[in-house]
N, CA, C and O atoms as a Tinker XYZ file with bonds, in Angstrom:
   352  protein
     1  N     16.897000   15.817000   17.425000    73     2
     2  CA    17.725000   15.257000   16.515000    64     1     3
     3  C     16.783000   14.745000   15.384000    63     2     4     5
     4  O     15.829000   14.024000   15.674000    81     3
     5  N     17.015000   15.072000   14.231000    73     3     6
     6  CA    16.222000   14.695000   13.058000    64     5     7
     7  C     16.499000   13.224000   12.685000    63     6     8     9
     8  O     17.664000   12.835000   12.774000    81     7
     9  N     15.556000   12.383000   12.282000    73     7    10
    10  CA    15.746000   11.149000   11.754000    64     9    11
    11  C     15.253000   10.934000   10.301000    63    10    12    13
    12  O     14.345000   11.637000    9.856000    81    11
    13  N     15.769000   10.087000    9.651000    73    11    14
    14  CA    15.123000    9.770000    8.322000    64    13    15
    15  C     15.050000    8.309000    8.258000    63    14    16    17
    16  O     15.925000    7.569000    8.709000    81    15
    17  N     13.924000    7.902000    7.656000    73    15    18
    18  CA    13.659000    6.475000    7.284000    64    17    19
    19  C     13.382000    6.331000    5.885000    63    18    20    21
    20  O     12.496000    6.942000    5.287000    81    19
    21  N     14.290000    5.379000    5.315000    73    19    22
    22  CA    14.146000    5.097000    3.979000    64    21    23
    23  C     13.607000    3.680000    3.725000    63    22    24    25
    24  O     14.139000    2.656000    4.153000    81    23
    25  N     12.494000    3.737000    2.981000    73    23    26
    26  CA    11.819000    2.481000    2.563000    64    25    27
    27  C     12.152000    2.261000    1.153000    63    26    28    29
    28  O     11.893000    3.097000    0.287000    81    27
    29  N     12.782000    1.028000    0.895000    73    27    30
    30  CA    13.163000    0.781000   -0.455000    64    29    31
    31  C     12.126000    0.130000   -1.222000    63    30    32    33
    32  O     11.967000    0.458000   -2.398000    81    31
    33  N     11.306000   -0.876000   -0.616000    73    31    34
    34  CA    10.233000   -1.451000   -1.080000    64    33    35
    35  C      9.131000   -1.916000   -0.153000    63    34    36    37
    36  O      9.123000   -3.032000    0.366000    81    35
    37  N      8.202000   -0.993000    0.023000    73    35    38
    38  CA     7.238000   -1.349000    0.903000    64    37    39
    39  C      6.293000   -2.511000    0.633000    63    38    40    41
    40  O      5.590000   -3.004000    1.516000    81    39
    41  N      6.311000   -2.885000   -0.512000    73    39    42
    42  CA     5.325000   -3.930000   -1.066000    64    41    43
    43  C      6.129000   -5.331000   -1.123000    63    42    44    45
    44  O      5.529000   -6.356000   -1.448000    81    43
    45  N      7.482000   -5.348000   -0.802000    73    43    46
    46  CA     8.264000   -6.546000   -0.859000    64    45    47
    47  C      8.169000   -7.222000    0.556000    63    46    48    49
    48  O      7.250000   -7.106000    1.367000    81    47
    49  N      9.330000   -7.957000    0.670000    73    47    50
    50  CA     9.350000   -8.700000    1.984000    64    49    51
    51  C      9.914000   -7.746000    3.039000    63    50    52    53
    52  O     10.308000   -6.623000    2.722000    81    51
    53  N      9.946000   -8.151000    4.158000    73    51    54
    54  CA    10.417000   -7.222000    5.394000    64    53    55
    55  C     11.950000   -7.158000    5.326000    63    54    56    57
    56  O     12.612000   -8.167000    5.082000    81    55
    57  N     12.480000   -6.000000    5.538000    73    55    58
    58  CA    13.969000   -5.750000    5.446000    64    57    59
    59  C     14.657000   -6.392000    6.530000    63    58    60    61
    60  O     14.010000   -6.729000    7.521000    81    59
    61  N     15.860000   -6.595000    6.461000    73    59    62
    62  CA    16.745000   -7.227000    7.530000    64    61    63
    63  C     17.809000   -6.059000    7.836000    63    62    64    65
    64  O     17.876000   -5.056000    7.125000    81    63
    65  N     18.553000   -6.253000    8.843000    73    63    66
    66  CA    19.657000   -5.197000    9.216000    64    65    67
    67  C     20.659000   -5.171000    8.111000    63    66    68    69
    68  O     21.200000   -4.118000    7.773000    81    67
    69  N     20.924000   -6.375000    7.515000    73    67    70
    70  CA    21.872000   -6.256000    6.375000    64    69    71
    71  C     21.321000   -5.422000    5.252000    63    70    72    73
    72  O     22.093000   -4.638000    4.700000    81    71
    73  N     19.988000   -5.507000    4.826000    73    71    74
    74  CA    19.479000   -4.536000    3.838000    64    73    75
    75  C     19.654000   -3.087000    4.340000    63    74    76    77
    76  O     20.065000   -2.255000    3.531000    81    75
    77  N     19.382000   -2.721000    5.588000    73    75    78
    78  CA    19.582000   -1.429000    6.147000    64    77    79
    79  C     20.864000   -0.874000    5.849000    63    78    80    81
    80  O     21.010000    0.247000    5.361000    81    79
    81  N     21.936000   -1.777000    6.185000    73    79    82
    82  CA    23.283000   -1.314000    6.088000    64    81    83
    83  C     23.748000   -1.045000    4.538000    63    82    84    85
    84  O     24.495000   -0.140000    4.166000    81    83
    85  N     23.151000   -2.008000    3.758000    73    83    86
    86  CA    23.389000   -1.868000    2.299000    64    85    87
    87  C     22.803000   -0.580000    1.703000    63    86    88    89
    88  O     23.472000    0.094000    0.920000    81    87
    89  N     21.525000   -0.223000    2.076000    73    87    90
    90  CA    20.981000    0.975000    1.659000    64    89    91
    91  C     21.702000    2.227000    2.073000    63    90    92    93
    92  O     21.850000    3.186000    1.316000    81    91
    93  N     22.148000    2.175000    3.317000    73    91    94
    94  CA    22.950000    3.287000    3.797000    64    93    95
    95  C     24.299000    3.559000    3.130000    63    94    96    97
    96  O     24.717000    4.695000    2.908000    81    95
    97  N     24.926000    2.465000    2.838000    73    95    98
    98  CA    26.130000    2.290000    2.027000    64    97    99
    99  C     25.937000    2.845000    0.519000    63    98   100   101
   100  O     26.677000    3.663000   -0.028000    81    99
   101  N     24.818000    2.249000   -0.027000    73    99   102
   102  CA    24.713000    2.690000   -1.442000    64   101   103
   103  C     24.258000    4.020000   -1.695000    63   102   104   105
   104  O     24.525000    4.609000   -2.743000    81   103
   105  N     23.486000    4.581000   -0.640000    73   103   106
   106  CA    22.940000    5.851000   -1.002000    64   105   107
   107  C     23.899000    6.851000   -0.195000    63   106   108   109
   108  O     23.514000    8.019000   -0.130000    81   107
   109  N     25.002000    6.544000    0.370000    73   107   110
   110  CA    25.967000    7.276000    1.009000    64   109   111
   111  C     25.455000    8.044000    2.069000    63   110   112   113
   112  O     25.875000    9.194000    2.199000    81   111
   113  N     24.476000    7.523000    2.980000    73   111   114
   114  CA    23.773000    8.306000    3.923000    64   113   115
   115  C     24.665000    8.489000    5.102000    63   114   116   117
   116  O     25.496000    7.663000    5.481000    81   115
   117  N     24.400000    9.729000    5.687000    73   115   118
   118  CA    25.411000   10.035000    6.870000    64   117   119
   119  C     24.699000    9.949000    8.142000    63   118   120   121
   120  O     25.209000   10.495000    9.122000    81   119
   121  N     23.505000    9.289000    8.261000    73   119   122
   122  CA    22.664000    9.005000    9.482000    64   121   123
   123  C     22.428000    7.546000    9.506000    63   122   124   125
   124  O     22.497000    6.825000    8.510000    81   123
   125  N     22.102000    7.095000   10.891000    73   123   126
   126  CA    21.796000    5.664000   10.910000    64   125   127
   127  C     20.641000    5.258000   10.084000    63   126   128   129
   128  O     19.674000    6.006000    9.938000    81   127
   129  N     20.719000    4.084000    9.539000    73   127   130
   130  CA    19.609000    3.511000    8.714000    64   129   131
   131  C     19.160000    2.181000    9.503000    63   130   132   133
   132  O     19.960000    1.274000    9.729000    81   131
   133  N     17.992000    2.149000    9.850000    73   131   134
   134  CA    17.416000    0.913000   10.569000    64   133   135
   135  C     16.509000    0.197000    9.723000    63   134   136   137
   136  O     15.891000    0.716000    8.793000    81   135
   137  N     16.438000   -1.086000   10.087000    73   135   138
   138  CA    15.345000   -2.026000    9.442000    64   137   139
   139  C     14.276000   -2.183000   10.289000    63   138   140   141
   140  O     14.445000   -2.005000   11.495000    81   139
   141  N     13.105000   -2.515000    9.810000    73   139   142
   142  CA    11.792000   -2.804000   10.457000    64   141   143
   143  C     11.386000   -4.052000   10.184000    63   142   144   145
   144  O     10.347000   -4.173000    9.535000    81   143
   145  N     12.111000   -5.237000   10.616000    73   143   146
   146  CA    11.932000   -6.623000   10.381000    64   145   147
   147  C     10.498000   -7.058000   10.700000    63   146   148   149
   148  O      9.976000   -7.937000   10.014000    81   147
   149  N      9.851000   -6.491000   11.694000    73   147   150
   150  CA     8.627000   -6.917000   12.108000    64   149   151
   151  C      7.364000   -6.182000   11.313000    63   150   152   153
   152  O      6.195000   -6.567000   11.305000    81   151
   153  N      7.867000   -5.134000   10.713000    73   151   154
   154  CA     6.617000   -4.386000    9.950000    64   153   155
   155  C      5.893000   -3.405000   10.826000    63   154   156   157
   156  O      5.080000   -2.622000   10.335000    81   155
   157  N      6.199000   -3.427000   12.269000    73   155   158
   158  CA     5.414000   -2.621000   12.925000    64   157   159
   159  C      5.668000   -1.023000   12.873000    63   158   160   161
   160  O      4.740000   -0.299000   13.234000    81   159
   161  N      6.718000   -0.519000   12.500000    73   159   162
   162  CA     6.871000    0.698000   12.212000    64   161   163
   163  C      6.013000    1.224000   11.118000    63   162   164   165
   164  O      5.252000    2.174000   11.301000    81   163
   165  N      6.134000    0.621000   10.006000    73   163   166
   166  CA     5.372000    0.847000    8.792000    64   165   167
   167  C      3.905000    0.798000    9.056000    63   166   168   169
   168  O      3.193000    1.668000    8.554000    81   167
   169  N      3.418000   -0.085000    9.754000    73   167   170
   170  CA     1.854000   -0.104000   10.208000    64   169   171
   171  C      1.468000    0.915000   11.048000    63   170   172   173
   172  O      0.292000    1.278000   11.059000    81   171
   173  N      2.413000    1.495000   11.849000    73   171   174
   174  CA     2.073000    2.562000   12.798000    64   173   175
   175  C      2.190000    3.924000   12.203000    63   174   176   177
   176  O      1.390000    4.797000   12.541000    81   175
   177  N      3.184000    4.172000   11.295000    73   175   178
   178  CA     3.395000    5.430000   10.691000    64   177   179
   179  C      2.812000    5.611000    9.402000    63   178   180   181
   180  O      2.672000    6.742000    8.937000    81   179
   181  N      2.449000    4.541000    8.765000    73   179   182
   182  CA     1.807000    4.818000    7.409000    64   181   183
   183  C      0.704000    3.801000    7.146000    63   182   184   185
   184  O      0.790000    3.049000    6.176000    81   183
   185  N     -0.278000    3.759000    7.941000    73   183   186
   186  CA    -1.247000    2.663000    7.985000    64   185   187
   187  C     -2.190000    2.711000    6.568000    63   186   188   189
   188  O     -2.883000    1.745000    6.248000    81   187
   189  N     -2.135000    3.814000    5.853000    73   187   190
   190  CA    -2.827000    3.771000    4.618000    64   189   191
   191  C     -2.008000    3.319000    3.423000    63   190   192   193
   192  O     -2.470000    3.199000    2.289000    81   191
   193  N     -0.710000    3.072000    3.788000    73   191   194
   194  CA     0.198000    2.665000    2.712000    64   193   195
   195  C      0.506000    3.548000    1.629000    63   194   196   197
   196  O      0.820000    3.089000    0.531000    81   195
   197  N      0.438000    4.867000    1.863000    73   195   198
   198  CA     0.745000    5.947000    0.877000    64   197   199
   199  C      2.135000    6.392000    1.005000    63   198   200   201
   200  O      2.496000    6.953000    2.039000    81   199
   201  N      3.003000    6.168000   -0.042000    73   199   202
   202  CA     4.332000    6.459000   -0.006000    64   201   203
   203  C      4.508000    7.575000   -0.999000    63   202   204   205
   204  O      3.784000    7.634000   -1.992000    81   203
   205  N      5.447000    8.459000   -0.761000    73   203   206
   206  CA     6.352000    8.566000    0.440000    64   205   207
   207  C      5.466000    9.221000    1.487000    63   206   208   209
   208  O      4.428000    9.800000    1.167000    81   207
   209  N      5.880000    9.122000    2.718000    73   207   210
   210  CA     5.203000    9.876000    3.857000    64   209   211
   211  C      6.330000   10.467000    4.591000    63   210   212   213
   212  O      7.395000    9.852000    4.655000    81   211
   213  N      6.168000   11.687000    5.185000    73   211   214
   214  CA     7.212000   12.436000    5.833000    64   213   215
   215  C      6.531000   13.024000    7.126000    63   214   216   217
   216  O      5.362000   13.411000    7.129000    81   215
   217  N      7.328000   13.058000    8.183000    73   215   218
   218  CA     6.906000   13.662000    9.384000    64   217   219
   219  C      7.915000   14.554000    9.884000    63   218   220   221
   220  O      9.090000   14.281000    9.635000    81   219
   221  N      7.626000   15.604000   10.567000    73   219   222
   222  CA     8.511000   16.405000   11.303000    64   221   223
   223  C      8.062000   16.224000   12.775000    63   222   224   225
   224  O      6.912000   16.483000   13.128000    81   223
   225  N      9.007000   15.773000   13.607000    73   223   226
   226  CA     8.617000   15.533000   15.027000    64   225   227
   227  C      9.478000   16.677000   15.849000    63   226   228   229
   228  O     10.648000   16.977000   15.614000    81   227
   229  N      8.708000   17.193000   16.776000    73   227   230
   230  CA     9.321000   18.341000   17.448000    64   229   231
   231  C     10.180000   17.694000   18.584000    63   230   232   233
   232  O     10.223000   16.484000   18.807000    81   231
   233  N     10.904000   18.727000   19.316000    73   231   234
   234  CA    11.839000   18.251000   20.422000    64   233   235
   235  C     11.128000   17.528000   21.557000    63   234   236   237
   236  O     11.794000   16.790000   22.283000    81   235
   237  N      9.762000   17.693000   21.772000    73   235   238
   238  CA     9.101000   16.911000   22.788000    64   237   239
   239  C      8.498000   15.628000   22.149000    63   238   240   241
   240  O      7.606000   15.049000   22.769000    81   239
   241  N      8.891000   15.180000   21.041000    73   239   242
   242  CA     8.440000   14.038000   20.375000    64   241   243
   243  C      6.959000   14.053000   19.855000    63   242   244   245
   244  O      6.321000   13.005000   19.754000    81   243
   245  N      6.440000   15.271000   19.531000    73   243   246
   246  CA     5.215000   15.242000   19.007000    64   245   247
   247  C      5.272000   15.639000   17.584000    63   246   248   249
   248  O      6.084000   16.471000   17.178000    81   247
   249  N      4.334000   14.991000   16.758000    73   247   250
   250  CA     4.347000   15.108000   15.377000    64   249   251
   251  C      3.923000   16.565000   15.050000    63   250   252   253
   252  O      2.787000   16.902000   15.385000    81   251
   253  N      4.704000   17.431000   14.447000    73   251   254
   254  CA     4.491000   18.840000   14.103000    64   253   255
   255  C      3.921000   18.921000   12.860000    63   254   256   257
   256  O      3.043000   19.770000   12.708000    81   255
   257  N      4.226000   18.231000   11.948000    73   255   258
   258  CA     3.688000   18.299000   10.548000    64   257   259
   259  C      3.782000   16.844000    9.755000    63   258   260   261
   260  O      4.707000   16.088000   10.054000    81   259
   261  N      3.003000   16.531000    8.936000    73   259   262
   262  CA     3.039000   15.474000    8.208000    64   261   263
   263  C      2.480000   15.590000    6.920000    63   262   264   265
   264  O      1.555000   16.376000    6.717000    81   263
   265  N      3.057000   14.725000    5.837000    73   263   266
   266  CA     2.520000   14.746000    4.566000    64   265   267
   267  C      2.647000   13.445000    4.012000    63   266   268   269
   268  O      3.705000   12.830000    4.149000    81   267
   269  N      1.586000   12.914000    3.342000    73   267   270
   270  CA     1.519000   11.592000    2.565000    64   269   271
   271  C      1.532000   11.806000    1.098000    63   270   272   273
   272  O      0.828000   12.695000    0.619000    81   271
   273  N      2.258000   11.079000    0.371000    73   271   274
   274  CA     2.091000   11.167000   -1.091000    64   273   275
   275  C      3.314000   12.131000   -1.655000    63   274   276   277
   276  O      3.554000   12.113000   -2.862000    81   275
   277  N      3.935000   12.810000   -0.936000    73   275   278
   278  CA     5.154000   13.619000   -1.445000    64   277   279
   279  C      4.815000   14.828000   -2.349000    63   278   280   281
   280  O      5.602000   15.332000   -3.150000    81   279
   281  N      3.440000   15.263000   -2.101000    73   279   282
   282  CA     3.040000   16.481000   -2.974000    64   281   283
   283  C      3.956000   17.695000   -2.888000    63   282   284   285
   284  O      4.148000   18.387000   -3.888000    81   283
   285  N      4.503000   17.958000   -1.763000    73   283   286
   286  CA     5.016000   19.109000   -1.533000    64   285   287
   287  C      6.753000   19.044000   -1.671000    63   286   288   289
   288  O      7.478000   20.030000   -1.799000    81   287
   289  N      7.149000   17.772000   -1.616000    73   287   290
   290  CA     8.470000   17.563000   -1.897000    64   289   291
   291  C      9.460000   18.062000   -0.747000    63   290   292   293
   292  O      9.104000   18.357000    0.394000    81   291
   293  N     10.705000   18.103000   -1.222000    73   291   294
   294  CA    11.707000   18.664000   -0.166000    64   293   295
   295  C     11.377000   20.100000    0.246000    63   294   296   297
   296  O     11.380000   20.502000    1.410000    81   295
   297  N     11.088000   20.836000   -0.850000    73   295   298
   298  CA    10.923000   22.369000   -0.700000    64   297   299
   299  C      9.803000   22.553000    0.453000    63   298   300   301
   300  O     10.015000   23.321000    1.392000    81   299
   301  N      8.702000   21.877000    0.352000    73   299   302
   302  CA     7.731000   21.987000    1.517000    64   301   303
   303  C      8.203000   21.594000    2.791000    63   302   304   305
   304  O      7.924000   22.270000    3.781000    81   303
   305  N      8.999000   20.405000    2.878000    73   303   306
   306  CA     9.731000   20.094000    4.165000    64   305   307
   307  C     10.486000   21.070000    4.674000    63   306   308   309
   308  O     10.351000   21.398000    5.853000    81   307
   309  N     11.338000   21.635000    3.900000    73   307   310
   310  CA    12.307000   22.754000    4.273000    64   309   311
   311  C     11.480000   23.906000    4.758000    63   310   312   313
   312  O     11.880000   24.464000    5.779000    81   311
   313  N     10.257000   24.400000    4.114000    73   311   314
   314  CA     9.700000   25.485000    4.537000    64   313   315
   315  C      8.959000   25.198000    5.927000    63   314   316   317
   316  O      8.835000   26.066000    6.791000    81   315
   317  N      8.483000   23.897000    6.053000    73   315   318
   318  CA     7.855000   23.630000    7.259000    64   317   319
   319  C      8.957000   23.629000    8.512000    63   318   320   321
   320  O      8.714000   24.147000    9.602000    81   319
   321  N     10.038000   23.051000    8.221000    73   319   322
   322  CA    11.098000   23.075000    9.289000    64   321   323
   323  C     11.625000   24.531000    9.495000    63   322   324   325
   324  O     11.960000   24.840000   10.638000    81   323
   325  N     11.719000   25.359000    8.600000    73   323   326
   326  CA    12.090000   26.815000    8.797000    64   325   327
   327  C     10.752000   27.477000    9.580000    63   326   328   329
   328  O     10.947000   28.349000   10.427000    81   327
   329  N      9.745000   27.146000    9.346000    73   327   330
   330  CA     8.699000   27.847000   10.100000    64   329   331
   331  C      8.480000   27.399000   11.473000    63   330   332   333
   332  O      7.936000   28.121000   12.309000    81   331
   333  N      8.918000   26.153000   11.730000    73   331   334
   334  CA     8.774000   25.515000   13.100000    64   333   335
   335  C      9.986000   26.122000   13.843000    63   334   336   337
   336  O      9.979000   26.257000   15.066000    81   335
   337  N     10.982000   26.466000   13.095000    73   335   338
   338  CA    12.268000   26.991000   13.900000    64   337   339
   339  C     12.051000   28.525000   14.175000    63   338   340   341
   340  O     12.854000   29.142000   14.876000    81   339
   341  N     11.062000   29.071000   13.667000    73   339   342
   342  CA    10.712000   30.517000   13.877000    64   341   343
   343  C     11.243000   31.394000   12.728000    63   342   344   345
   344  O     11.324000   32.613000   12.882000    81   343
   345  N     11.581000   30.840000   11.661000    73   343   346
   346  CA    12.106000   31.547000   10.432000    64   345   347
   347  C     10.818000   32.058000    9.773000    63   346   348   349
   348  O      9.741000   32.173000   10.357000    81   347
   349  N     11.054000   32.349000    8.496000    73   347   350
   350  CA    10.085000   32.898000    7.496000    64   349   351
   351  C      8.680000   32.428000    7.991000    63   350   352
   352  O      7.668000   32.733000    7.359000    81   351
């Protein structure tokens, strides 16, 4: 199951569950949006603080691809998912 994490402001205060609910509502997201009030997720997954950062995690829970800085954008993510699924 794919997950998405939305960070509104990584340099501001830590988010609350109310923040996460508001972001999901405002962005009309169709997947769960979680808050990281301790900051531990951010420290683990983006220790260099380079945003945006994207990961593709395979069904076994292993990071199959990652990109920091958003250079490839959505097209690159789509190409990587397609390749990992055995497409092009």
